[in-house]
Each structure stands twice: as C-alpha cells, then as structure tokens.
ZAMARGU-4260 file (C-alpha; in steps of 0.2 Angstrom, whole numbers, plus 5000, padded with zeros to 4 digits):
<rodrens>
0) 5740/6009/5525 | 5740/6024/5512 | 5739/6019/5493 | 5756/6028/5491 | 5764/6018/5505
5) 5757/6002/5498 | 5765/6006/5481 | 5782/6011/5489 | 5782/5995/5499 | 5778/5984/5484
10) 5792/5992/5475 | 5804/5990/5489 | 5799/5972/5492 | 5802/5968/5473 | 5820/5976/5473
15) 5825/5967/5489 | 5830/5952/5478 | 5845/5963/5472 | 5852/5964/5490 | 5854/5983/5490
20) 5865/5992/5502 | 5856/6008/5498 | 5838/6009/5492 | 5829/6025/5492 | 5812/6027/5483
25) 5802/6043/5481 | 5784/6045/5475 | 5785/6060/5463 | 5767/6057/5456 | 5762/6074/5464
30) 5773/6083/5451 | 5764/6075/5437 | 5746/6079/5441 | 5736/6083/5425 | 5748/6073/5415
35) 5739/6059/5405 | 5749/6045/5413 | 5746/6052/5430 | 5729/6042/5430 | 5737/6025/5427
40) 5752/6023/5438 | 5764/6033/5449 | 5779/6042/5445 | 5794/6036/5455 | 5812/6040/5458
45) 5824/6026/5464 | 5842/6027/5470 | 5849/6009/5472 | 5866/6003/5476 | 5870/5985/5475
50) 5885/5973/5473 | 5874/5965/5459 | 5878/5979/5448 | 5896/5977/5449 | 5903/5975/5431
55) 5886/5979/5423 | 5883/5993/5411 | 5869/6006/5415 | 5857/5997/5403 | 5860/5980/5411
60) 5857/5988/5428 | 5841/5995/5422 | 5836/5979/5414 | 5839/5970/5431 | 5828/5983/5440
65) 5814/5981/5427 | 5815/5962/5429 | 5814/5963/5448 | 5799/5975/5447 | 5790/5963/5435
70) 5771/5967/5433 | 5772/5983/5444 | 5779/5991/5428 | 5763/5988/5419 | 5751/5991/5434
75) 5758/6003/5448 | 5772/6012/5439 | 5769/6024/5425 | 5787/6032/5425 | 5802/6028/5434
80) 5819/6037/5436 | 5833/6026/5441 | 5850/6029/5448 | 5859/6012/5450 | 5877/6010/5456
85) 5889/5997/5462 | 5896/6000/5480 | 5913/6006/5474 | 5905/6020/5464
</rodrens>
C-alpha cells in the first residue's frame, strides 16, 4: 500500500470511533511541498458528520477529533483542516 493510503487509512480508522455518517479525508500534502513542515507529517483536510457532535461547540468537536487521532497528530499529521458537523446541520 502507498504511504499516503496508509496515512489516510490510519486517520480513517482512528475517526471511526466517532461513528461518522460522512467521513471524507483528503491528503493535501502536495500543496505544501517546500514548506518546512512538509517533511515531518502530512497536511490533511477532513469533513466529518457525526451524531456525536450534536450540541457540541466547534471547539469541542475539534477536541473530540484530536483526541480520536491521538498520537497521529504528533507523527503522521503536520496540519489538519477540519469541518465537523452534526447530522442536522
């Protein structure tokens, strides 16, 4: 499996615990070639919809995602763009 697909699968498997109804992950690392952080971890964009986000503020939703990602934030992810919604949004 390609390194990019490995990282996407690691991210996806970490976020499954939030029971998403929609989960889209894009590797945007190619947009940051030459950027100092491009060496250490990837740049990703995540769109996630989950009932777990119902009644949560945007900050709380992001905290839930960071918690689910755990050590991937320190190793595989340099930057992440998050769009997190509840199903009724």
